[in-house]
mmCIF file of the N, C-alpha and C atoms, coordinates in Angstrom:
data_MODEL
# 
_entry.id   MODEL 
# 
loop_
_atom_site.group_PDB 
_atom_site.id 
_atom_site.type_symbol 
_atom_site.label_atom_id 
_atom_site.label_alt_id 
_atom_site.label_comp_id 
_atom_site.label_asym_id 
_atom_site.label_entity_id 
_atom_site.label_seq_id 
_atom_site.pdbx_PDB_ins_code 
_atom_site.Cartn_x 
_atom_site.Cartn_y 
_atom_site.Cartn_z 
_atom_site.occupancy 
_atom_site.B_iso_or_equiv 
_atom_site.pdbx_formal_charge 
_atom_site.auth_seq_id 
_atom_site.auth_comp_id 
_atom_site.auth_asym_id 
_atom_site.auth_atom_id 
_atom_site.pdbx_PDB_model_num 
ATOM 1   N N  . MET A 1 1  ? 67.626 17.192 31.194 1.00 0.00 ? 1  MET A N  1 
ATOM 2   C CA . MET A 1 1  ? 68.481 17.434 30.059 1.00 0.00 ? 1  MET A CA 1 
ATOM 3   C C  . MET A 1 1  ? 68.119 16.421 28.970 1.00 0.00 ? 1  MET A C  1 
ATOM 4   N N  . ASN A 1 2  ? 67.780 16.926 27.782 1.00 0.00 ? 2  ASN A N  1 
ATOM 5   C CA . ASN A 1 2  ? 67.463 16.002 26.704 1.00 0.00 ? 2  ASN A CA 1 
ATOM 6   C C  . ASN A 1 2  ? 68.529 16.078 25.615 1.00 0.00 ? 2  ASN A C  1 
ATOM 7   N N  . ALA A 1 3  ? 68.450 15.142 24.691 1.00 0.00 ? 3  ALA A N  1 
ATOM 8   C CA . ALA A 1 3  ? 69.481 15.023 23.667 1.00 0.00 ? 3  ALA A CA 1 
ATOM 9   C C  . ALA A 1 3  ? 69.522 16.242 22.753 1.00 0.00 ? 3  ALA A C  1 
ATOM 10  N N  . GLN A 1 4  ? 68.374 16.840 22.482 1.00 0.00 ? 4  GLN A N  1 
ATOM 11  C CA . GLN A 1 4  ? 68.361 17.992 21.578 1.00 0.00 ? 4  GLN A CA 1 
ATOM 12  C C  . GLN A 1 4  ? 69.117 19.176 22.183 1.00 0.00 ? 4  GLN A C  1 
ATOM 13  N N  . GLU A 1 5  ? 68.965 19.400 23.472 1.00 0.00 ? 5  GLU A N  1 
ATOM 14  C CA . GLU A 1 5  ? 69.714 20.464 24.137 1.00 0.00 ? 5  GLU A CA 1 
ATOM 15  C C  . GLU A 1 5  ? 71.212 20.210 24.026 1.00 0.00 ? 5  GLU A C  1 
ATOM 16  N N  . LEU A 1 6  ? 71.604 18.955 24.138 1.00 0.00 ? 6  LEU A N  1 
ATOM 17  C CA . LEU A 1 6  ? 73.020 18.603 24.071 1.00 0.00 ? 6  LEU A CA 1 
ATOM 18  C C  . LEU A 1 6  ? 73.567 18.766 22.665 1.00 0.00 ? 6  LEU A C  1 
ATOM 19  N N  . ARG A 1 7  ? 72.760 18.460 21.663 1.00 0.00 ? 7  ARG A N  1 
ATOM 20  C CA . ARG A 1 7  ? 73.225 18.582 20.276 1.00 0.00 ? 7  ARG A CA 1 
ATOM 21  C C  . ARG A 1 7  ? 73.487 20.034 19.893 1.00 0.00 ? 7  ARG A C  1 
ATOM 22  N N  . ASP A 1 8  ? 72.849 20.962 20.588 1.00 0.00 ? 8  ASP A N  1 
ATOM 23  C CA . ASP A 1 8  ? 73.029 22.382 20.303 1.00 0.00 ? 8  ASP A CA 1 
ATOM 24  C C  . ASP A 1 8  ? 74.330 22.923 20.889 1.00 0.00 ? 8  ASP A C  1 
ATOM 25  N N  . LYS A 1 9  ? 74.982 22.156 21.772 1.00 0.00 ? 9  LYS A N  1 
ATOM 26  C CA . LYS A 1 9  ? 76.207 22.611 22.421 1.00 0.00 ? 9  LYS A CA 1 
ATOM 27  C C  . LYS A 1 9  ? 77.436 22.231 21.601 1.00 0.00 ? 9  LYS A C  1 
ATOM 28  N N  . THR A 1 10 ? 78.522 22.948 21.858 1.00 0.00 ? 10 THR A N  1 
ATOM 29  C CA . THR A 1 10 ? 79.780 22.636 21.190 1.00 0.00 ? 10 THR A CA 1 
ATOM 30  C C  . THR A 1 10 ? 80.460 21.468 21.912 1.00 0.00 ? 10 THR A C  1 
ATOM 31  N N  . PRO A 1 11 ? 81.401 20.800 21.246 1.00 0.00 ? 11 PRO A N  1 
ATOM 32  C CA . PRO A 1 11 ? 82.117 19.702 21.911 1.00 0.00 ? 11 PRO A CA 1 
ATOM 33  C C  . PRO A 1 11 ? 82.820 20.127 23.203 1.00 0.00 ? 11 PRO A C  1 
ATOM 34  N N  . ASP A 1 12 ? 83.354 21.346 23.242 1.00 0.00 ? 12 ASP A N  1 
ATOM 35  C CA . ASP A 1 12 ? 84.004 21.818 24.475 1.00 0.00 ? 12 ASP A CA 1 
ATOM 36  C C  . ASP A 1 12 ? 82.994 21.959 25.602 1.00 0.00 ? 12 ASP A C  1 
ATOM 37  N N  . GLN A 1 13 ? 81.821 22.480 25.287 1.00 0.00 ? 13 GLN A N  1 
ATOM 38  C CA . GLN A 1 13 ? 80.773 22.607 26.309 1.00 0.00 ? 13 GLN A CA 1 
ATOM 39  C C  . GLN A 1 13 ? 80.332 21.226 26.790 1.00 0.00 ? 13 GLN A C  1 
ATOM 40  N N  . LEU A 1 14 ? 80.266 20.278 25.865 1.00 0.00 ? 14 LEU A N  1 
ATOM 41  C CA . LEU A 1 14 ? 79.864 18.918 26.237 1.00 0.00 ? 14 LEU A CA 1 
ATOM 42  C C  . LEU A 1 14 ? 80.904 18.273 27.148 1.00 0.00 ? 14 LEU A C  1 
ATOM 43  N N  . ARG A 1 15 ? 82.182 18.508 26.852 1.00 0.00 ? 15 ARG A N  1 
ATOM 44  C CA . ARG A 1 15 ? 83.231 17.946 27.712 1.00 0.00 ? 15 ARG A CA 1 
ATOM 45  C C  . ARG A 1 15 ? 83.160 18.548 29.116 1.00 0.00 ? 15 ARG A C  1 
ATOM 46  N N  . ASP A 1 16 ? 82.897 19.846 29.198 1.00 0.00 ? 16 ASP A N  1 
ATOM 47  C CA . ASP A 1 16 ? 82.746 20.492 30.507 1.00 0.00 ? 16 ASP A CA 1 
ATOM 48  C C  . ASP A 1 16 ? 81.554 19.907 31.259 1.00 0.00 ? 16 ASP A C  1 
ATOM 49  N N  . GLU A 1 17 ? 80.475 19.681 30.531 1.00 0.00 ? 17 GLU A N  1 
ATOM 50  C CA . GLU A 1 17 ? 79.273 19.086 31.135 1.00 0.00 ? 17 GLU A CA 1 
ATOM 51  C C  . GLU A 1 17 ? 79.576 17.682 31.647 1.00 0.00 ? 17 GLU A C  1 
ATOM 52  N N  . LEU A 1 18 ? 80.337 16.920 30.875 1.00 0.00 ? 18 LEU A N  1 
ATOM 53  C CA . LEU A 1 18 ? 80.694 15.561 31.278 1.00 0.00 ? 18 LEU A CA 1 
ATOM 54  C C  . LEU A 1 18 ? 81.544 15.567 32.539 1.00 0.00 ? 18 LEU A C  1 
ATOM 55  N N  . VAL A 1 19 ? 82.482 16.486 32.627 1.00 0.00 ? 19 VAL A N  1 
ATOM 56  C CA . VAL A 1 19 ? 83.318 16.598 33.828 1.00 0.00 ? 19 VAL A CA 1 
ATOM 57  C C  . VAL A 1 19 ? 82.447 16.915 35.044 1.00 0.00 ? 19 VAL A C  1 
ATOM 58  N N  . ALA A 1 20 ? 81.506 17.841 34.876 1.00 0.00 ? 20 ALA A N  1 
ATOM 59  C CA . ALA A 1 20 ? 80.623 18.209 35.980 1.00 0.00 ? 20 ALA A CA 1 
ATOM 60  C C  . ALA A 1 20 ? 79.766 17.022 36.413 1.00 0.00 ? 20 ALA A C  1 
ATOM 61  N N  . LEU A 1 21 ? 79.268 16.254 35.447 1.00 0.00 ? 21 LEU A N  1 
ATOM 62  C CA . LEU A 1 21 ? 78.444 15.092 35.779 1.00 0.00 ? 21 LEU A CA 1 
ATOM 63  C C  . LEU A 1 21 ? 79.258 14.018 36.490 1.00 0.00 ? 21 LEU A C  1 
ATOM 64  N N  . LYS A 1 22 ? 80.509 13.829 36.063 1.00 0.00 ? 22 LYS A N  1 
ATOM 65  C CA . LYS A 1 22 ? 81.351 12.829 36.724 1.00 0.00 ? 22 LYS A CA 1 
ATOM 66  C C  . LYS A 1 22 ? 81.664 13.238 38.161 1.00 0.00 ? 22 LYS A C  1 
ATOM 67  N N  . LYS A 1 23 ? 81.884 14.539 38.378 1.00 0.00 ? 23 LYS A N  1 
ATOM 68  C CA . LYS A 1 23 ? 82.116 15.021 39.747 1.00 0.00 ? 23 LYS A CA 1 
ATOM 69  C C  . LYS A 1 23 ? 80.876 14.808 40.604 1.00 0.00 ? 23 LYS A C  1 
ATOM 70  N N  . GLU A 1 24 ? 79.714 15.097 40.025 1.00 0.00 ? 24 GLU A N  1 
ATOM 71  C CA . GLU A 1 24 ? 78.475 14.900 40.782 1.00 0.00 ? 24 GLU A CA 1 
ATOM 72  C C  . GLU A 1 24 ? 78.261 13.423 41.101 1.00 0.00 ? 24 GLU A C  1 
ATOM 73  N N  . ALA A 1 25 ? 78.546 12.542 40.143 1.00 0.00 ? 25 ALA A N  1 
ATOM 74  C CA . ALA A 1 25 ? 78.402 11.111 40.378 1.00 0.00 ? 25 ALA A CA 1 
ATOM 75  C C  . ALA A 1 25 ? 79.333 10.650 41.499 1.00 0.00 ? 25 ALA A C  1 
ATOM 76  N N  . PHE A 1 26 ? 80.555 11.173 41.495 1.00 0.00 ? 26 PHE A N  1 
ATOM 77  C CA . PHE A 1 26 ? 81.503 10.833 42.561 1.00 0.00 ? 26 PHE A CA 1 
ATOM 78  C C  . PHE A 1 26 ? 80.964 11.272 43.921 1.00 0.00 ? 26 PHE A C  1 
ATOM 79  N N  . ASN A 1 27 ? 80.466 12.509 43.990 1.00 0.00 ? 27 ASN A N  1 
ATOM 80  C CA . ASN A 1 27 ? 79.932 13.012 45.255 1.00 0.00 ? 27 ASN A CA 1 
ATOM 81  C C  . ASN A 1 27 ? 78.730 12.204 45.717 1.00 0.00 ? 27 ASN A C  1 
ATOM 82  N N  . LEU A 1 28 ? 77.889 11.792 44.776 1.00 0.00 ? 28 LEU A N  1 
ATOM 83  C CA . LEU A 1 28 ? 76.726 10.980 45.142 1.00 0.00 ? 28 LEU A CA 1 
ATOM 84  C C  . LEU A 1 28 ? 77.154 9.611  45.657 1.00 0.00 ? 28 LEU A C  1 
ATOM 85  N N  . ARG A 1 29 ? 78.169 9.012  45.031 1.00 0.00 ? 29 ARG A N  1 
ATOM 86  C CA . ARG A 1 29 ? 78.672 7.726  45.517 1.00 0.00 ? 29 ARG A CA 1 
ATOM 87  C C  . ARG A 1 29 ? 79.253 7.873  46.921 1.00 0.00 ? 29 ARG A C  1 
ATOM 88  N N  . PHE A 1 30 ? 79.936 8.978  47.155 1.00 0.00 ? 30 PHE A N  1 
ATOM 89  C CA . PHE A 1 30 ? 80.522 9.221  48.469 1.00 0.00 ? 30 PHE A CA 1 
ATOM 90  C C  . PHE A 1 30 ? 79.412 9.371  49.522 1.00 0.00 ? 30 PHE A C  1 
ATOM 91  N N  . GLN A 1 31 ? 78.363 10.102 49.167 1.00 0.00 ? 31 GLN A N  1 
ATOM 92  C CA . GLN A 1 31 ? 77.236 10.274 50.089 1.00 0.00 ? 31 GLN A CA 1 
ATOM 93  C C  . GLN A 1 31 ? 76.561 8.942  50.376 1.00 0.00 ? 31 GLN A C  1 
ATOM 94  N N  . GLN A 1 32 ? 76.432 8.105  49.349 1.00 0.00 ? 32 GLN A N  1 
ATOM 95  C CA . GLN A 1 32 ? 75.789 6.813  49.549 1.00 0.00 ? 32 GLN A CA 1 
ATOM 96  C C  . GLN A 1 32 ? 76.623 5.930  50.472 1.00 0.00 ? 32 GLN A C  1 
ATOM 97  N N  . ALA A 1 33 ? 77.925 5.980  50.299 1.00 0.00 ? 33 ALA A N  1 
ATOM 98  C CA . ALA A 1 33 ? 78.803 5.159  51.125 1.00 0.00 ? 33 ALA A CA 1 
ATOM 99  C C  . ALA A 1 33 ? 78.754 5.582  52.585 1.00 0.00 ? 33 ALA A C  1 
ATOM 100 N N  . SER A 1 34 ? 78.509 6.860  52.823 1.00 0.00 ? 34 SER A N  1 
ATOM 101 C CA . SER A 1 34 ? 78.447 7.340  54.205 1.00 0.00 ? 34 SER A CA 1 
ATOM 102 C C  . SER A 1 34 ? 77.006 7.465  54.699 1.00 0.00 ? 34 SER A C  1 
ATOM 103 N N  . SER A 1 35 ? 76.068 6.859  53.969 1.00 0.00 ? 35 SER A N  1 
ATOM 104 C CA . SER A 1 35 ? 74.640 6.824  54.345 1.00 0.00 ? 35 SER A CA 1 
ATOM 105 C C  . SER A 1 35 ? 74.039 8.214  54.490 1.00 0.00 ? 35 SER A C  1 
ATOM 106 N N  . GLN A 1 36 ? 74.455 9.156  53.661 1.00 0.00 ? 36 GLN A N  1 
ATOM 107 C CA . GLN A 1 36 ? 73.901 10.499 53.701 1.00 0.00 ? 36 GLN A CA 1 
ATOM 108 C C  . GLN A 1 36 ? 73.054 10.813 52.472 1.00 0.00 ? 36 GLN A C  1 
ATOM 109 N N  . LEU A 1 37 ? 72.987 9.872  51.527 1.00 0.00 ? 37 LEU A N  1 
ATOM 110 C CA . LEU A 1 37 ? 72.269 10.110 50.283 1.00 0.00 ? 37 LEU A CA 1 
ATOM 111 C C  . LEU A 1 37 ? 70.769 9.981  50.516 1.00 0.00 ? 37 LEU A C  1 
ATOM 112 N N  . GLU A 1 38 ? 70.038 11.044 50.174 1.00 0.00 ? 38 GLU A N  1 
ATOM 113 C CA . GLU A 1 38 ? 68.590 11.024 50.366 1.00 0.00 ? 38 GLU A CA 1 
ATOM 114 C C  . GLU A 1 38 ? 67.849 10.649 49.087 1.00 0.00 ? 38 GLU A C  1 
ATOM 115 N N  . ASN A 1 39 ? 68.292 11.194 47.957 1.00 0.00 ? 39 ASN A N  1 
ATOM 116 C CA . ASN A 1 39 ? 67.611 10.943 46.689 1.00 0.00 ? 39 ASN A CA 1 
ATOM 117 C C  . ASN A 1 39 ? 68.428 9.950  45.867 1.00 0.00 ? 39 ASN A C  1 
ATOM 118 N N  . THR A 1 40 ? 68.135 8.670  46.024 1.00 0.00 ? 40 THR A N  1 
ATOM 119 C CA . THR A 1 40 ? 68.913 7.651  45.332 1.00 0.00 ? 40 THR A CA 1 
ATOM 120 C C  . THR A 1 40 ? 68.660 7.651  43.827 1.00 0.00 ? 40 THR A C  1 
ATOM 121 N N  . ALA A 1 41 ? 67.537 8.145  43.394 1.00 0.00 ? 41 ALA A N  1 
ATOM 122 C CA . ALA A 1 41 ? 67.223 8.191  41.969 1.00 0.00 ? 41 ALA A CA 1 
ATOM 123 C C  . ALA A 1 41 ? 68.135 9.161  41.230 1.00 0.00 ? 41 ALA A C  1 
ATOM 124 N N  . ARG A 1 42 ? 68.705 10.103 41.952 1.00 0.00 ? 42 ARG A N  1 
ATOM 125 C CA . ARG A 1 42 ? 69.598 11.085 41.326 1.00 0.00 ? 42 ARG A CA 1 
ATOM 126 C C  . ARG A 1 42 ? 70.836 10.411 40.740 1.00 0.00 ? 42 ARG A C  1 
ATOM 127 N N  . MET A 1 43 ? 71.312 9.344  41.377 1.00 0.00 ? 43 MET A N  1 
ATOM 128 C CA . MET A 1 43 ? 72.483 8.619  40.872 1.00 0.00 ? 43 MET A CA 1 
ATOM 129 C C  . MET A 1 43 ? 72.206 8.078  39.478 1.00 0.00 ? 43 MET A C  1 
ATOM 130 N N  . ARG A 1 44 ? 71.044 7.484  39.306 1.00 0.00 ? 44 ARG A N  1 
ATOM 131 C CA . ARG A 1 44 ? 70.667 6.932  38.012 1.00 0.00 ? 44 ARG A CA 1 
ATOM 132 C C  . ARG A 1 44 ? 70.561 8.030  36.961 1.00 0.00 ? 44 ARG A C  1 
ATOM 133 N N  . ALA A 1 45 ? 69.947 9.148  37.329 1.00 0.00 ? 45 ALA A N  1 
ATOM 134 C CA . ALA A 1 45 ? 69.782 10.258 36.393 1.00 0.00 ? 45 ALA A CA 1 
ATOM 135 C C  . ALA A 1 45 ? 71.129 10.820 35.962 1.00 0.00 ? 45 ALA A C  1 
ATOM 136 N N  . VAL A 1 46 ? 72.055 10.953 36.895 1.00 0.00 ? 46 VAL A N  1 
ATOM 137 C CA . VAL A 1 46 ? 73.379 11.497 36.571 1.00 0.00 ? 46 VAL A CA 1 
ATOM 138 C C  . VAL A 1 46 ? 74.128 10.541 35.649 1.00 0.00 ? 46 VAL A C  1 
ATOM 139 N N  . ARG A 1 47 ? 74.061 9.245  35.938 1.00 0.00 ? 47 ARG A N  1 
ATOM 140 C CA . ARG A 1 47 ? 74.729 8.258  35.084 1.00 0.00 ? 47 ARG A CA 1 
ATOM 141 C C  . ARG A 1 47 ? 74.179 8.297  33.667 1.00 0.00 ? 47 ARG A C  1 
ATOM 142 N N  . ARG A 1 48 ? 72.870 8.392  33.561 1.00 0.00 ? 48 ARG A N  1 
ATOM 143 C CA . ARG A 1 48 ? 72.254 8.414  32.234 1.00 0.00 ? 48 ARG A CA 1 
ATOM 144 C C  . ARG A 1 48 ? 72.559 9.710  31.493 1.00 0.00 ? 48 ARG A C  1 
ATOM 145 N N  . ASN A 1 49 ? 72.604 10.819 32.202 1.00 0.00 ? 49 ASN A N  1 
ATOM 146 C CA . ASN A 1 49 ? 72.962 12.086 31.560 1.00 0.00 ? 49 ASN A CA 1 
ATOM 147 C C  . ASN A 1 49 ? 74.393 12.041 31.051 1.00 0.00 ? 49 ASN A C  1 
ATOM 148 N N  . ALA A 1 50 ? 75.281 11.433 31.820 1.00 0.00 ? 50 ALA A N  1 
ATOM 149 C CA . ALA A 1 50 ? 76.670 11.300 31.378 1.00 0.00 ? 50 ALA A CA 1 
ATOM 150 C C  . ALA A 1 50 ? 76.739 10.429 30.121 1.00 0.00 ? 50 ALA A C  1 
ATOM 151 N N  . ALA A 1 51 ? 75.948 9.385  30.086 1.00 0.00 ? 51 ALA A N  1 
ATOM 152 C CA . ALA A 1 51 ? 75.921 8.524  28.906 1.00 0.00 ? 51 ALA A CA 1 
ATOM 153 C C  . ALA A 1 51 ? 75.392 9.283  27.695 1.00 0.00 ? 51 ALA A C  1 
ATOM 154 N N  . ARG A 1 52 ? 74.389 10.125 27.910 1.00 0.00 ? 52 ARG A N  1 
ATOM 155 C CA . ARG A 1 52 ? 73.863 10.937 26.812 1.00 0.00 ? 52 ARG A CA 1 
ATOM 156 C C  . ARG A 1 52 ? 74.936 11.865 26.256 1.00 0.00 ? 52 ARG A C  1 
ATOM 157 N N  . VAL A 1 53 ? 75.671 12.504 27.153 1.00 0.00 ? 53 VAL A N  1 
ATOM 158 C CA . VAL A 1 53 ? 76.723 13.426 26.728 1.00 0.00 ? 53 VAL A CA 1 
ATOM 159 C C  . VAL A 1 53 ? 77.779 12.678 25.926 1.00 0.00 ? 53 VAL A C  1 
ATOM 160 N N  . LYS A 1 54 ? 78.187 11.505 26.400 1.00 0.00 ? 54 LYS A N  1 
ATOM 161 C CA . LYS A 1 54 ? 79.186 10.710 25.684 1.00 0.00 ? 54 LYS A CA 1 
ATOM 162 C C  . LYS A 1 54 ? 78.683 10.310 24.302 1.00 0.00 ? 54 LYS A C  1 
ATOM 163 N N  . THR A 1 55 ? 77.412 9.940  24.223 1.00 0.00 ? 55 THR A N  1 
ATOM 164 C CA . THR A 1 55 ? 76.831 9.544  22.941 1.00 0.00 ? 55 THR A CA 1 
ATOM 165 C C  . THR A 1 55 ? 76.856 10.697 21.952 1.00 0.00 ? 55 THR A C  1 
ATOM 166 N N  . ILE A 1 56 ? 76.468 11.878 22.399 1.00 0.00 ? 56 ILE A N  1 
ATOM 167 C CA . ILE A 1 56 ? 76.446 13.050 21.522 1.00 0.00 ? 56 ILE A CA 1 
ATOM 168 C C  . ILE A 1 56 ? 77.876 13.412 21.094 1.00 0.00 ? 56 ILE A C  1 
ATOM 169 N N  . LEU A 1 57 ? 78.825 13.321 22.025 1.00 0.00 ? 57 LEU A N  1 
ATOM 170 C CA . LEU A 1 57 ? 80.227 13.590 21.668 1.00 0.00 ? 57 LEU A CA 1 
ATOM 171 C C  . LEU A 1 57 ? 80.711 12.621 20.591 1.00 0.00 ? 57 LEU A C  1 
ATOM 172 N N  . ASN A 1 58 ? 80.371 11.351 20.734 1.00 0.00 ? 58 ASN A N  1 
ATOM 173 C CA . ASN A 1 58 ? 80.775 10.363 19.730 1.00 0.00 ? 58 ASN A CA 1 
ATOM 174 C C  . ASN A 1 58 ? 80.100 10.627 18.389 1.00 0.00 ? 58 ASN A C  1 
ATOM 175 N N  . GLU A 1 59 ? 78.839 11.034 18.418 1.00 0.00 ? 59 GLU A N  1 
ATOM 176 C CA . GLU A 1 59 ? 78.141 11.367 17.176 1.00 0.00 ? 59 GLU A CA 1 
ATOM 177 C C  . GLU A 1 59 ? 78.822 12.539 16.474 1.00 0.00 ? 59 GLU A C  1 
ATOM 178 N N  . LYS A 1 60 ? 79.166 13.564 17.248 1.00 0.00 ? 60 LYS A N  1 
ATOM 179 C CA . LYS A 1 60 ? 79.820 14.730 16.671 1.00 0.00 ? 60 LYS A CA 1 
ATOM 180 C C  . LYS A 1 60 ? 81.201 14.371 16.111 1.00 0.00 ? 60 LYS A C  1 
ATOM 181 N N  . ALA A 1 61 ? 81.936 13.501 16.810 1.00 0.00 ? 61 ALA A N  1 
ATOM 182 C CA . ALA A 1 61 ? 83.246 13.085 16.340 1.00 0.00 ? 61 ALA A CA 1 
ATOM 183 C C  . ALA A 1 61 ? 83.124 12.281 15.047 1.00 0.00 ? 61 ALA A C  1 
ATOM 184 N N  . ALA A 1 62 ? 82.142 11.401 14.974 1.00 0.00 ? 62 ALA A N  1 
ATOM 185 C CA . ALA A 1 62 ? 81.942 10.597 13.763 1.00 0.00 ? 62 ALA A CA 1 
ATOM 186 C C  . ALA A 1 62 ? 81.528 11.489 12.600 1.00 0.00 ? 62 ALA A C  1 
ATOM 187 N N  . GLU A 1 63 ? 80.700 12.476 12.883 1.00 0.00 ? 63 GLU A N  1 
ATOM 188 C CA . GLU A 1 63 ? 80.266 13.406 11.840 1.00 0.00 ? 63 GLU A CA 1 
ATOM 189 C C  . GLU A 1 63 ? 81.446 14.217 11.314 1.00 0.00 ? 63 GLU A C  1 
ATOM 190 N N  . ALA A 1 64 ? 82.305 14.652 12.226 1.00 0.00 ? 64 ALA A N  1 
ATOM 191 C CA . ALA A 1 64 ? 83.491 15.426 11.824 1.00 0.00 ? 64 ALA A CA 1 
ATOM 192 C C  . ALA A 1 64 ? 84.444 14.566 10.998 1.00 0.00 ? 64 ALA A C  1 
ATOM 193 N N  . ALA A 1 65 ? 84.632 13.327 11.402 1.00 0.00 ? 65 ALA A N  1 
ATOM 194 C CA . ALA A 1 65 ? 85.519 12.423 10.662 1.00 0.00 ? 65 ALA A CA 1 
ATOM 195 C C  . ALA A 1 65 ? 84.950 12.122 9.286  1.00 0.00 ? 65 ALA A C  1 
ATOM 196 N N  . LYS A 1 66 ? 83.644 11.992 9.211  1.00 0.00 ? 66 LYS A N  1 
ATOM 197 C CA . LYS A 1 66 ? 82.995 11.684 7.934  1.00 0.00 ? 66 LYS A CA 1 
ATOM 198 C C  . LYS A 1 66 ? 83.111 12.879 6.961  1.00 0.00 ? 66 LYS A C  1 
ATOM 199 N N  . SER A 1 67 ? 82.989 14.090 7.503  1.00 0.00 ? 67 SER A N  1 
ATOM 200 C CA . SER A 1 67 ? 83.057 15.270 6.639  1.00 0.00 ? 67 SER A CA 1 
ATOM 201 C C  . SER A 1 67 ? 84.483 15.523 6.145  1.00 0.00 ? 67 SER A C  1 
ATOM 202 N N  . GLU A 1 68 ? 85.483 15.061 6.893  1.00 0.00 ? 68 GLU A N  1 
ATOM 203 C CA . GLU A 1 68 ? 86.879 15.224 6.475  1.00 0.00 ? 68 GLU A CA 1 
ATOM 204 C C  . GLU A 1 68 ? 87.243 14.251 5.362  1.00 0.00 ? 68 GLU A C  1 
ATOM 205 N N  . ALA A 1 69 ? 86.653 13.070 5.385  1.00 0.00 ? 69 ALA A N  1 
ATOM 206 C CA . ALA A 1 69 ? 87.013 12.031 4.399  1.00 0.00 ? 69 ALA A CA 1 
ATOM 207 C C  . ALA A 1 69 ? 86.315 12.214 3.077  1.00 0.00 ? 69 ALA A C  1 
# 
């Protein structure tokens, strides 16, 4: 998932994506705690994707606030 794909989505779609990523991160942490996690790199990728989504949401919010003022 890259930033350009995220910029094409609406804020509602981004929030849904963020919820899905947070659920996946939780499940990965649970798997790691029970020693069932095979792909440890996936945790890093999910965290970074969530950060990307948050960044794009903040950019869109700032843009909306700027256009209103």
